[in-house]
N, C-alpha and C positions, 0 to 999 in steps of 0.2 A: 575588185581583185579577181584575177583569173588563176585558178588552181589547175596545175597540169602535172603530168608524169606521176599519177597516183593510181592505186588499185582501189576503186570506189565501191563501197558497199551501199547499194541503193536503198536497202531496207528489205530486200529479198535475195538478191544475188550480187556477186562481184562483177564489176565492169572495168577491167583493166584499160587504162588509157582514157577513160571518160574525163572530160574537162568540165569544171564547175566554175561558174561566174557568180560572185557575190556582189550585190549592189544594195546599199542602204540597209545592211543588216539582214538581208534575205538572199536566198538563192534566186538569181534572176533567170538563169538558163543553164542547161547542160548540153553537152554534145561532144562528139569525137573530133570535130574540126574547128572548134572555137579558136579564134586568134585574138591577141591582145588589142584592145582599142587604144588609140593614141593617149599616151600618158597613164595607161592603166597599170597598176601594180600586178606583177606576176609572181606566183609562188610555185616553185618546183619541189615536189615532195620526194623526188629521187626514188620512186618505187614504193614508198610507204603506203599504208592503208589510210583511206579517208572514209570516215563513218559519219552518220548523222550525230547530232548531240544525243546523249543518253537520256532515258526517261525512267525515273524512279517513282513508282505509283504506291509505294508503301515505305514511308520513312518518318520516324518520330522526331529525330533531331540529329545534330552534327556540330562539332567544334564548340561544345558548351551551350548550344542553343536548343530549345525544345518547343515544338509546335503548340504545346498546351499553354505556353507563357504569353502568347498573343502576337500582335502585329510585328513588333520590333524583332522578336526572335525569329519569326517566320521569314521576314525580309533578310535577316542575317543568314539564315539557312540557305536561302536562294543565292546570295552572293558567294557563300562558301562552296555550294554545290557546283556553281558554274566553273570554278577553278578545277574541279574534278571532272569536267566534261559533261555535266548534267545540264540539259537544255530545258527540261520541264519536270515537275514533280508534284506529288500529292502529299502535302503535310498531313500527318496522321495523328488522330487523337487517341487518348487512353481513357479507360474507365475512370469517371470522376463524378462529382455531384452535378446535378442539372445546371446549377449556376456556373460552375467552372467549365463545364462542357459548352454551354451557350457562349461564355466569354471567349473560349478558345476558337469556336467557330466564327464568332464576330471578328476576332483578330485575323483569322485566315482570310476572311472576306475583305477586310480592310487592306491587308497586305497584297491581295490579288489586284486591287485597284491601283496600288502604288508601286508595283514592281517596276524597276528601271532597267535600262539596257545592261547593267552590270550584274543582274541577277537572273537565275533560272526562272522560267515562267511557272506560275502557280496554276495548276489545272483545276483546282478545287480540292476540298478536304477528302481524305479517306477517313471516314468515321468508323473506327474499329470497335467501338463500344457504344451503348451498354447492353445490346440485345444478345448476350452471350450465355453460354452454358456454365453452370457451376462445376460441372464434371471436368472441364478442360479450361480453366481460367488462364493458364500460362502466367504471364507477369501482369495480367489485368486484375484490378481490385474488384473482387466479387461482391463487395458490399453494395455496389451500385447497379448490379445486373437487374434486368427487368424484361418483361415481355414486350415485343415490338408493338408500336401503336403509331399510326400516322399523325394523330393529333400531337403526340409527344414529340415526334420528329419536327413538326412544324414549330412547336414552341421552342425547341432547342435552337432552331435556325432563325428565330425571329420572323417566321413567315417567309424566309428566303431559302427554300430547299435547294435551289440551284447552287448554293454554297457547297453542297456535298456532291462529289463526283462518284465516290464509291462508298458503300456501307457494308460492313461485315456483320453477319448475324448467324445465330444457331437456329436452323429451320425447324428444329423439334419444339421450339418454344411456342406457346399458344398464340394464335393470331398471325403466325409467320407468313402463311401463303397469301393471305389478303394483304399483308403489309408489303410483301415482295411485289405484288401486282401494282400497288399504289406507288411504290418507290420507282418502279420501272416507268410508270406513266409520267412521273415527275422528271424523268431523265437521269435517274440515279442507277449506276451499275451495282448489282447486288452480288456480294461475295459470301460464300459459306465458310465460317471459321469459328474457332473456339467452340466446338460442337461435339456432341456425342451421337450425331445422326447416323442412322443405318443407311444402307444403300438406297432403299426404297424412299426414304425421306429426302435424300439428296436428289433423286430423280424427280420427285414431286416439286421440289424447289426449282429445278430446271424447268419443269412444265409451267410454273408460275412466273418464270422470267429470270431467275438467277443464272449467271453466266460465268462465275469465277469461284475459285477456291483459294482461301487465304493461307499463306505459308504452309503448303502441302506437307502432310505428315506431322507438322508441329501443331499441338493443341487439337488433334483429331484422334479418334479411336484407331487402334492399330488395324492394318490390313490383314485379314485372315482369309484363307481360301474358301471358306464357307460363309464368311461374314465380312465382305469387302469394305463395309462402312463407307464413310464419306469419301475417303481417299480412293479406294478401289473404284467406286462408282464414278467419281469425277475423272479418273484416268481413262475410264471406258466410255464416258459420255462425251460425244463430240461437241456438245454445246459449251463445254466448260474450258476456260483458261485456268491454268494451275500456276500459282505463285510458288517460287522456291528461293531459299536463302543459300547461295553457294559460297559459304564462308569456311567450309571445312569443319565447322563446329555443329551446326544444326542438322546436317545430313551427311550420311556416309557417301563416299564417292559413287558407289553403285546406285544409291538412291537418287542422287542427282542425275545420273545417266538414265535411270528408269523413267523419271519424269520427262526428261528431254526427249527420249526416244519414243515414249508413248504419245506425248502431246505435240511434239514438233513445233509448228508455228504458234501453238497455243501454250507453250511453256514460257513463263514470265519470270525473269530474274528480278528480285527485289533485294534491298538491303535490310529492311526492318531496323534500320540503324537508330540508335539513341544518342544522347548528347555526347557520349564519349568517343564517337567516331572521329577519327583524326586527332585524337588526344592520347596522352600516355596512360598507362595503367594507373588505377586509383579508384577512389570512391566517387560515385556520381548519383544522379537521381533519374527515375523514370516514373511518370505518373505519381509523383510524391513518394515513391518507394526508394529506399536505399539500394544502390546497385554497386557491386564490386567488380571491377574489370581487371582481369589478370590473364596474361597469355592469349589475348585475343578473344576471350569469352567474357560476356557480361552476365552476371548472375545475381539473383536475390539472395537474401540471407539463408533461405532454405535450400539453395542450390539450383532453383529453376532458372533456366535461361531467360534473360530480360532483354529481348531484342538483340542487336548485334553491334559491332563496331566496324562493319564492312562499309566500304564505299563502292560505288557502282563500276568505276573503272577497274578496281581490283576484282570485282565479281567477274568481269569479262576475262581478265587475265587468268583467273582461277578456272573458269569454264573451259578455256582452251588448253592452258598449260598444265593444269592440275587434274582436271576431270576428263580430259580427252574428248570434249565435245567438238564436233565438226565446226570450223570457224564460221561458216555462213549461218548455221543454226545458232551458234553462240552470239553472234552479232545481232541477229534478230531478237534474241531473248532480252537484250538490254536496250533495244531501240524500237523497232516496229511492233513487236508483240506486246510489250507493255502499253504502248500508245493505243493499239487496237483494242486491248482488253478494257480500256475505259472510254472507248469511242472517240479517241482523239485523232484528228486528221492532219493537224498542222505540223506535228512533230513525228520523229521516228523514221523519216525517209529522206533521201536526197533527191529532191525534185523541185521545180520552180515553185516559189512561195514559202519554202521551209525556212524558218528563222535560224540564225546562228545562235549558239556556236555549233560548228562541226568539230569533229575530233580526229586527231592524227595518231596513228599507231605504227610502231616500227615493224619491220618485216618478221621479227620474232615475237610479235604480239605483246609489246609493252607500250603503255600509254605515253604519248609524246606531246600532249598538250592540246589546247583548244585553238581553233581558227575562227576568227570573226568576233 
């Protein structure tokens, strides 16, 4: 297939008129002067935008499926996400018993092996627990929190640490710096979250190898001008990518803009979605806890936010249309920046070798479906 007459977002900039050829489920070549081969299908986008497939590196569930339930749910998540334009994702775990966490990670690993062409690619697990702070549990179950330990991680992964692409931890917990160094050695990206860390602790975590902040401002101490905490430190520390949830519930409009303008190419839009995403209001579950969804907000019985019901194509629409983020920056925030934040080179950009799907967007920035 040859795609023409599009404004192409390459992963960094817009390239009006760039043509894109897809062969066997991947971009084969790009160029301004590509012409159709004999018998080749041609798709004229009529001036619409063409983006890479989206990349969600923090998502617990969607459409009634939950990553903690194992292989079949994770595969179903991937099939659903692809219809929303997501090309790759990190199914994300919740705080649970060791046995349940190990089973969830084994399920993610099995799903990763079995993903078919109708599903978004699984990049590996985002392990959001159990090395978190009791001070900022969010919707995580604090009964299972503990200090980080490489031997414990290896036990949870069945000796297969490559199952985990990202791990969130609170760096003030005992043993964190040594754990971060070992995790990085194993190829895992370390993200700071559900933490009461001060700025100095955050910077030390960066020295040890941490490079990400999990859902910035949410489950972190507040930013104060004399005590910037983990959030202020990460916004100022050029080594850190900062996740954000642009659903209009988790963050004020100005807070979204603050993160985007401070971090630029290191601002990473996530959904942090739970199983109610794409579903009507009602009662659902997250990490075994009862969640009520009403008016686009998912909350535990005590009122705490419990993930979101956001989908990533809606996140991009929100960033541009609701929060006033420059379109090039907003597009990077859902494609190349999340991919870069987890060290992923195959997705997030339009260049030879990138797998489909690609995504089409109208000229007023509404999602118009997948291509490929």
